[in-house]
N, C-alpha and C positions, 0 to 999 in steps of 0.2 A: 415529466413524472419523476418524483423523488421517493426513494425508499430508504429506511434506515433500520438498525437493530439497536435495541436498548435492553439493559438488564433490569429485571424485576426485583422487588423486595424479597421474593421467595427464592432467590438465587437462580431462577430461570431467566429466559430472555424472550423477547417477542419482536416480530417485524412490525414496523409501522409504515403507513403511507401518508403522504402529504396531500391534502385536499382542501380547497377553499382557504388556503393560507394557514392551515392548522394540521397537526399530526394526529392520526387516528390509529388505534391498534388493529391488527389483523389476527387471525387464528394461528399463523405460522410462528414457529419458534425463533426463526431468524430469516434474513433476506434470502439466504441460500435455500432454506426449506420452502419459502414462498415461491421461488423461481422453479422449483420442481413441479409445480402445477402448470400444465401447458397454457392455462387460461390466466396466468398471473397478471397479464396486462389489464385484465378486467376485474381485478381484485376489488372487493367492496369492504370498506371498514366495518368493524363490528358495530352493531346498533348500540346506541346509548351515548353517554357523554364521552368527552376526550379522556384518555387514560391519564393517570398521574404521571408526571415526568419520571423517567427512569435514568439510571446511570449510563454513561456512554459505553459502547461496545464496538468492536470492529464491525463494519457493515456486513461482512460474512464471518461467521464464527467457526465453522467447521467445513471448509472446502475439502473435497477429495484430493485436489491437486492445486498447488501454487507453482506455476512455471514462470521463470524470470528470463528476460532477454538483456544481456549485457552488450555494450558497445553498439548502441542503436541510435544515438544522436550524433550527427556528423561533427558537431562542435566538440563533444566529449571524446570521440574517436581521435580527433586532431590533437587535443590537449594531452592525450595519453600516448601520442606518437605512433599510432597504428593506422592501418589501411581499412577502408570500408569493407566489411566482410561479405563474402558471396552468399553465405547462409547465416541465419540467426545463431548467435552465441547463447546457448541456453543453459540454465541451471535450475535447481529446484529449491523450494523451501518447504517447511512443514507448518501445519496449522498452529503449532505451539509458538511459532515466531510472531503470530499476529497479536496486536494489542490495540487499545482504543485510540481514537484520534486526539484525545486530550490527556493521555496517560503519561505519568512520569516513566522515564526509561532509565534503568540502572546500567551504569557502565559495567560491561561483562568482564571484570577483572580489576586488578589494582589500579586505582584512579590515576596514579602518576605514571603508569606504564602502558595502558591499553591505547591502541591507535584506533579511535572510534570516529568514523567519518559519516558524512551526510550524503544522501542521494535522493533527490526529489523525483518522484515517478508518477506517471499516469498508469492507473490500473484498470484492466478490463475485467468485467464480471460476466461470465458465460450464462446465457439464458436458455439454452437448448442443447441436447446431446449432439456432439459432433464426432463423426468418424470419417476420416479421409475426405474432408469437405473441400469443395472449391471455394474461391474467395467470395463469391456471391452468397453461397450458403453460410459461410462463416460470418460474413457481415450481418446477415439476417439473424444470426444466433447471438449477437451481442446484446445482453440485457441492458448494459449501461457502463458507465465509467465512474471511478472514484479516485481518491487521492491516496498515495502511499509514500512512505520514505523507507528506502532500502538501507537502513543504517548498517554499516559494514565494519567489521573488526579487521582492519587491514593487516595487522601482524599475523593473525590466524589465516587470513585469505592467502597470504603470500608464502605460507609454509610449504605448499606444494603447487603444482600447476592446476589443481582442481580447486574451484572457489568455494565449494559447499560449506566448508567448516567456518569460513569467515562471514557467511551470509545467513546462517541458520541458528544463531543464538536465540534462546527463548525470549519472547516478549520484546523484540527489537524492531518489529515492522508495524507501525501504526497504519490503519486502513480505515478510511471514512472521510468525513462523517456520514455522507449520503451516497447512495447510488443514484446517478442522474442518467436518465434514458437518452439514447442517441438523438432523439428529436429535439432535445434541449441543449445538447453539447456535442459538437462534432469535431474530433481532433484534426480532421483535414482542413478545418478553417484556420488552423494555426493558433490554438489556444495558448495563452502565455502561462508558463510554468516557472515558479520562483521558489527558491529556498533562502530564508533569512536566518542568520544566527545572531542572537542578541540585537535584532533590529537591523543588522547589516546584510545587504543583499549579497549572497555568495554565489548563487546559481540563478541564471535566467536563460530562458530559451522559449521556443514555441514548438508545439506538437507537430507542425508540418516539417520539422527538421529530422523526423524519424526516418531511418533507412528502411525499416520494415514496418508498415502501418498495421493497425489492429487486425484488419481482415486477413492480411498476409500472414501474420503471426499465428492466428487461430487455425488457418488452413494448414500451415506447415506443421504445427504441433499435433493436430488431429491426424496427420498422416502416420504417426507412430504410437500415439496413445489417445484413448478416447477422452474427450472433455465433456463434463456433465454440468447441469445447472448449478450455479453457485461456485464453480471453479474460478480461480483468479489467475490472470496473466499480467505480470508487471512488464512494462514496455521499455525500460531503460531510463537513463538519467542524462540531462543536458550537461554542458560544460560547467566547470566551477567547483568540482569536488575538492576536498581538502588535501588529498594526497597529491594532486597535481599542482598545488601552489608552490611557490618558491620563496621561503622554505615551506614544506608541508605544514598544514594546520589541522589539528584534531580537536574533538569536543572534550570538554571537561565538566565536572560536576557543577551545576548551577547554570549552565548554558540553556537558553531557550531557543528551540528550533521551530520555525514556522515554515510549513510547506503548503503552497497555494497554487491551484490551477484555475484559471479564469473560467467562470461559469459552472464550476464543479464544486469547489469547497476549499477549506482551510484546515490543516492540522496544526496543533500547537502542543509541543512536547517539551517537557523540562528534563534535562539530564541530571541524574542523581548518582550517588555512590551506592553500590550494592550493599545490603546489610551484612553480607558475609565478609566484606572488606573493611568493616568498621571495628575498631578495637573494642573489647567488651566494656571498658569504662565509658567510651564515647556512646556506645549503644544504650547504656543505662542513663545517659544524660549527665555523666560526671566528667570532670576534667581529669586528664591523666597526668 
């Protein structure tokens, strides 16, 4: 089963479900709202013709929580010179960090200075309320999986021992394009995860390299905070990030980043310059 969220012409949004090879509208405003119905797995499309195509949106637009796990792929832990953690290394994002799977992403600072890095990630979307859940309960509450890229501002991330400020810039976390239910894609099967920059494969790994699998993460997180339908958990990134290269490599305006997970989907995002960092004459289309 596949679900997605699209933007409507009236500036609202709607959740859609794929059936018989086509997309159909539902009454829910987004996939998160759809998942709040305990019977979401039995959702029926609205009667009538297919809806007109909408603009892309994050698969979930307004989660109550976005929790991320760092240092969770063994290969990435090794390239960063660290040891496998005893407990998940967690940090949070905000809903404002989310953006569409095909959106342009503006460098969050002067183009010649910002250290902007890629991080391909498998994202879990929660489908039922979880409080202090065991692994079996947590596994049953997984609505499905989608693709994310935890684009990171490394200079901000390294200002302190806390990562939040380098991970929470607005509109820097594409999420989508679809939610794929666990019966169609199971990370324990070792799904291939790849990040390409301008067509060159920078990251590659498989989801069976995770230290903490999705059920373990949801169980652990639910021990200290409730998880609700539509909440999102990012599971970490495989080896091959730019900061670990020798010398380190970072993204620049014009780069195209593709993030793909086998059986789940593909993000394609172009890196641009923020309008705030363009000289007034350039902004007006004039030569300075």
